[in-house]
N, C-alpha and C positions, 0 to 999 in steps of 0.2 A: 700338434707335432706328430704324435703317434699315428693319427689317421693319415698323415701325409707319407710317412715312412713305411708303414705296415704293408701296403701292397707290394712294395719293391723287395722287402727283405724278410717277410714272414715273421714279424715281431709277435703277433698274437693271431689266434685262429680267426679266419674270416667270419665265422659265424658268431664271434663275440664282439666284433667291432662296433655294433650298434648299442651294446650295453657295457661300454668300457668302465663306467663308474663302479657298478656292482661287481662285475666279473674280474676286474683287475685292480682298480684303485682301492675300493673298499676292502676287497679280499686281502690286499697287502697291508693297508693302513690298520686293520684290526689287530695285527700283531703288536703294534706299538704299545697297547695297554698291557701286554704280557712281558714287556722288557723292563727290567728293574731300572730305576732312575740312575743308579751308580754305574751302569754299563759304560765301558770305555772303548769297546771295539766290537765290530760285527763283520762277518764275512757272509756273502750271499753267493751260493754255488749255482752255476748255470743261470746267470742273471737275465739273459734274454733281453727283454725290453725294460728291465729295471724293477721287475716285480719279484719279491717285495723290497729288495735292497735300496734302490734309489728312492722309492716312496718313503722308506723309513729314514733315510738320510735327510730328505726334505722335511720330515717331521721332527728332526733334531737329534737323531741318534748319531753320536760322534764316531769318527774313524771307521767309516764303512768302506769295505772292499767289495767290488763287484767282479766276479770271475765268470768269464764268458769266452768260449773258444772261437766263436764266429766273429771275425774281424769287422764285418759289416754291422753286426749288432753292437759291437764295441764303439764303432763310429757314432751310431745313434746314441749310445749311453753317454759318450763324451759331449755331444751336442746338447742332449737333454740336461745333463749336469751343468753345462755352461749357461743355458737359458734359465735354469732354476737357481743359478748362483749357489750351488751346493758343492762343497768339497767332498770328493770321493776318490778312491783309488780304483782304477779300472785295469784289470789284468786280462789281456788277450792271451788266454792259455787254457789248456785242458786242466781240469781240477787237479788231477793226480801229478801234474808237473809244478804246481805252485809249492814253493818251499814251505815245509811244515812250520807252523807257529800257532801257539795257543791264542784264542780269542775268547771274548766273553759270551758272544752269541753266534751261532751258526744258523743260517736260514737257507731254504731252498723251496721253490714252488714249481709244481708241474715239471719236475726235472727227472725224477727216477723213483723207483720203488724205495721204501724205507730201508731195506737191507743194503741196497746200493748207496743210498745217501749216507748211511753210517760208515760204510767203507771209505768213502771220500772224506767224510767229516772227521774221521779219526786223526787226520793230519793237523786238525785245528782245535781239537778238544783238549782242554786242560782240566784240572780237578774241579773247577766251578763253572764250566761252560754249560750254557743253556742252548739246546737245539729247538728251534721252532719250525715245524713243518706242516703247512696246511695240506690236508689230505681229503679225499672224497669218500664216497660211500664204502670203499673197501679198506678203510683204515684199520679196522680191527684185524682183518686177515693179514695185512702188512705187518702189524705189530707182532702177531703170533709167529709169523715166519721169521721176522728179525730176531725174536727172542731165542731162537735156536742157537744163534751165534753171538748174541749180544746181551749183556746185562745192563739194565737201565731202569730208572724210575720214570714211569710214564703218567702224565696227566693229560686228559683230553678236555678241550674247551669247544663248545659248539661254535660253528662258523656263523658269523653275522651276514655273510654274503650268499651262503648256500645251505639250505636246511638239511641237506644230505651230508654235508662236510663237517670236519672237525679240524682243530689245530692241535697237533701233537706237541706237547712240551716234554722234552726229554732231559733228564739230568743224570749225573753219575754214570755216563755211558762208558762202557768198556767191553772189549771183545772177551768172550768166554774162552777159557783155556781148553 
């Protein structure tokens, strides 16, 4: 389905279409092992083609919200969720317009710099929220930059899909005064 829709609405980069499993599905699915089994809600910011949010919903994460501003991509997400028979909430909206509400997990992939992700995420962060952000080879620089304005506990896990990448696990995130 992704191969059919991608050329029309730019769901994934054209240079990644031949390696969908590693570049997109595995990259998203690897987050599942980092999500506590007691999680009751997850929001995926800038969902695009459903990576990682829709993949995590398919793997059994409950109460997944997908936030995407592009209505065409949301149409794809609705159809993919229907075909996969997985319940998700799809919000066709800019992240900053979604009503604030705390969730257990915030995810985003290939969406923005860490500093920007934290600005958007603060709308959804509660005292025990876990943020999971796959990042590339510049992750350390992004963390250093973000720590100027944000206090957080950072754990890094090596990516299983990209030897240059990491998954940033952030807890106790709050803006510095």
